[in-house]
C-alpha positions as CSV (number, residue, x, y, z in Angstrom):
1,X,2.3,-10.4,18.9
2,X,3.6,-10.6,15.4
3,X,1.6,-11.9,12.5
4,X,3.1,-14.8,10.5
5,X,5.9,-13.7,8.1
6,X,5.1,-16.2,5.4
7,X,2.0,-17.8,4.0
8,X,-1.5,-16.5,4.0
9,X,-2.1,-13.4,6.1
10,X,-5.0,-14.0,8.6
11,X,-6.2,-10.5,8.0
12,X,-7.4,-11.3,4.5
13,X,-7.5,-15.1,4.4
14,X,-11.3,-15.0,4.1
15,X,-11.0,-13.0,0.9
16,X,-9.3,-13.7,-2.4
17,X,-6.7,-11.0,-2.8
18,X,-5.5,-10.6,-6.4
19,X,-1.8,-10.1,-5.8
20,X,1.4,-12.1,-6.1
21,X,3.0,-11.0,-2.8
22,X,2.7,-8.3,-0.1
23,X,6.0,-7.1,1.5
24,X,6.1,-5.3,4.8
25,X,8.6,-3.9,7.3
26,X,6.8,-4.4,10.6
27,X,3.4,-5.0,12.3
28,X,1.4,-2.0,13.3
29,X,2.1,-2.1,17.1
30,X,3.7,0.4,19.5
31,X,6.2,1.9,19.2
32,X,6.2,1.4,15.4
33,X,2.7,2.8,14.9
34,X,3.8,6.2,16.4
35,X,6.4,6.5,13.6
36,X,3.7,6.0,11.0
37,X,1.4,8.5,12.6
38,X,4.2,11.0,12.8
39,X,4.9,10.3,9.1
40,X,1.3,10.6,8.1
41,X,0.0,13.3,10.3
42,X,2.9,15.4,11.6
43,X,4.6,16.2,8.4
44,X,7.7,14.3,9.3
45,X,8.4,13.4,5.7
46,X,12.1,12.4,6.4
47,X,10.6,9.2,7.8
48,X,10.0,8.0,4.2
49,X,13.7,7.6,3.7
50,X,14.0,5.8,7.1
51,X,11.2,3.4,6.2
52,X,12.8,2.7,2.7
53,X,16.2,2.0,4.3
54,X,14.6,-0.2,6.9
55,X,12.6,-2.0,4.2
56,X,15.7,-2.5,2.1
57,X,17.6,-4.0,5.1
58,X,14.8,-6.2,6.3
59,X,13.7,-7.7,2.9
60,X,16.9,-9.0,1.2
61,X,14.8,-11.2,-1.1
62,X,12.8,-8.3,-2.5
63,X,14.5,-7.7,-5.8
64,X,12.3,-6.0,-8.4
65,X,13.4,-5.9,-12.0
66,X,14.4,-2.4,-13.3
67,X,11.3,-2.5,-15.5
68,X,9.0,-2.8,-12.5
69,X,7.0,0.3,-11.7
70,X,6.0,1.5,-8.2
71,X,2.4,2.6,-8.0
72,X,1.5,4.7,-4.9
73,X,-2.0,4.4,-3.6
74,X,-3.6,7.9,-4.1
75,X,-4.6,9.8,-1.0
76,X,-8.2,10.8,-0.4
77,X,-8.7,14.5,-1.3
78,X,-9.5,15.6,2.2
79,X,-6.4,13.9,3.5
80,X,-4.3,15.4,0.7
81,X,-5.6,18.9,1.4
82,X,-5.0,18.5,5.2
83,X,-1.5,17.0,4.9
84,X,-0.3,18.6,1.7
85,X,1.4,15.4,0.6
86,X,0.6,11.7,-0.1
87,X,2.6,9.4,2.3
88,X,2.5,6.5,-0.2
89,X,4.1,8.7,-2.9
90,X,6.8,9.8,-0.5
91,X,7.5,6.2,0.5
92,X,7.5,5.2,-3.2
93,X,10.0,7.9,-4.0
94,X,12.3,6.8,-1.2
95,X,12.0,3.2,-2.4
96,X,12.9,4.3,-5.9
97,X,16.3,5.5,-4.6
98,X,17.0,2.1,-3.2
99,X,15.7,-0.1,-6.1
100,X,16.1,2.2,-9.1
101,X,12.5,1.4,-10.3
102,X,10.3,4.0,-11.9
103,X,7.2,5.5,-10.3
104,X,3.9,6.1,-11.9
105,X,1.8,8.3,-9.6
106,X,-0.7,9.2,-12.3
107,X,-2.1,5.9,-13.5
108,X,-4.1,4.9,-10.3
109,X,-7.2,6.9,-9.7
110,X,-9.8,6.7,-7.0
111,X,-13.6,7.0,-7.2
112,X,-15.0,8.5,-4.1
113,X,-18.7,7.6,-4.1
114,X,-19.0,8.6,-0.5
115,X,-16.8,10.2,2.1
116,X,-16.7,7.1,4.4
117,X,-13.3,6.8,5.9
118,X,-12.2,3.2,5.5
119,X,-10.7,3.0,9.0
120,X,-14.2,3.4,10.5
121,X,-15.5,0.3,8.6
122,X,-15.1,-3.4,9.5
123,X,-13.4,-5.9,7.2
124,X,-16.5,-6.9,5.1
125,X,-17.6,-3.3,4.8
126,X,-14.1,-2.3,3.6
127,X,-14.0,-4.9,0.9
128,X,-17.5,-3.9,-0.2
129,X,-16.7,-0.2,-0.1
130,X,-13.4,-0.4,-2.0
131,X,-14.2,-3.1,-4.5
132,X,-14.8,-0.6,-7.3
133,X,-12.9,2.3,-5.7
134,X,-9.8,2.2,-7.9
135,X,-9.3,2.4,-11.6
136,X,-6.5,3.1,-14.0
137,X,-6.6,6.3,-16.1
138,X,-4.9,4.6,-19.1
139,X,-3.5,1.3,-20.3
140,X,-0.3,0.3,-18.6
141,X,2.8,0.3,-20.7
142,X,4.6,-1.9,-18.2
143,X,3.9,-5.5,-17.1
144,X,5.1,-5.5,-13.5
145,X,3.8,-3.2,-10.8
146,X,4.4,-2.8,-7.1
147,X,1.6,-1.1,-5.2
148,X,3.0,1.1,-2.4
149,X,0.9,2.1,0.7
150,X,1.5,2.9,4.3
151,X,-0.6,0.5,6.3
152,X,-2.3,-2.8,5.3
153,X,-5.3,-3.3,7.4
154,X,-7.7,-5.8,5.7
155,X,-6.2,-6.0,2.2
156,X,-9.2,-4.4,0.6
157,X,-7.3,-1.3,-0.8
158,X,-4.5,-3.5,-2.2
159,X,-7.0,-5.9,-3.7
160,X,-9.0,-3.2,-5.4
161,X,-5.9,-1.4,-6.7
162,X,-4.4,-4.7,-7.9
163,X,-7.6,-5.5,-9.9
164,X,-7.5,-2.1,-11.5
165,X,-3.8,-2.7,-12.6
166,X,-4.6,-6.1,-13.9
167,X,-7.5,-4.7,-15.9
168,X,-5.1,-2.1,-17.4
169,X,-2.8,-4.8,-18.7
170,X,-0.3,-5.3,-15.9
171,X,0.6,-9.0,-15.6
172,X,2.3,-9.2,-12.2
173,X,1.3,-7.1,-9.2
174,X,2.9,-7.1,-5.8
175,X,2.6,-4.6,-2.9
176,X,4.9,-3.0,-0.4
177,X,3.6,-1.5,2.8
178,X,5.3,0.0,5.8
179,X,3.2,-1.9,8.3
180,X,0.3,-4.4,8.5
181,X,-2.3,-4.2,11.2
182,X,-3.0,-6.9,13.7
183,X,-5.8,-9.3,13.2
184,X,-9.1,-7.5,14.0
185,X,-10.5,-8.6,17.3
186,X,-7.4,-10.5,18.3
187,X,-6.5,-8.1,21.2
């Protein structure tokens, strides 16, 4: 069952998400979820180009200005060490080829107060855990940013990263994700 394509997303409608728009390719259901898992966990990095091409074809109204900057969500250190790469950065690099926007993979930083994995938390716990998790290492020299991540579950990561970018001087923040998860508890 697909989530609504326009309007408020039921996953985060109970929370104010500080972002102009969130763009996606598909919902996180089989068989699509297996592609993401292969991309994230099996080192099938070529899928970044596939996802970017699919995003480009499925979102004809997505037209960022050339002065817009893609900001990949940083990976947690244990995940980065295990994989050897950040899926969000690979996806952002593939998107850059399609849209000719710049990437800034160094501005967004993550505070890891604890090692709780977000996927083990419920929606309220995710928002509480991630509310202060992201910060910007320096003032942004750009006014438009697009956060890039792999899966949108509750919106908590995107919200926290957006707040950090706005605090750093960015005026317009959107997000691009490969997939969005189903409404928790719906199935």
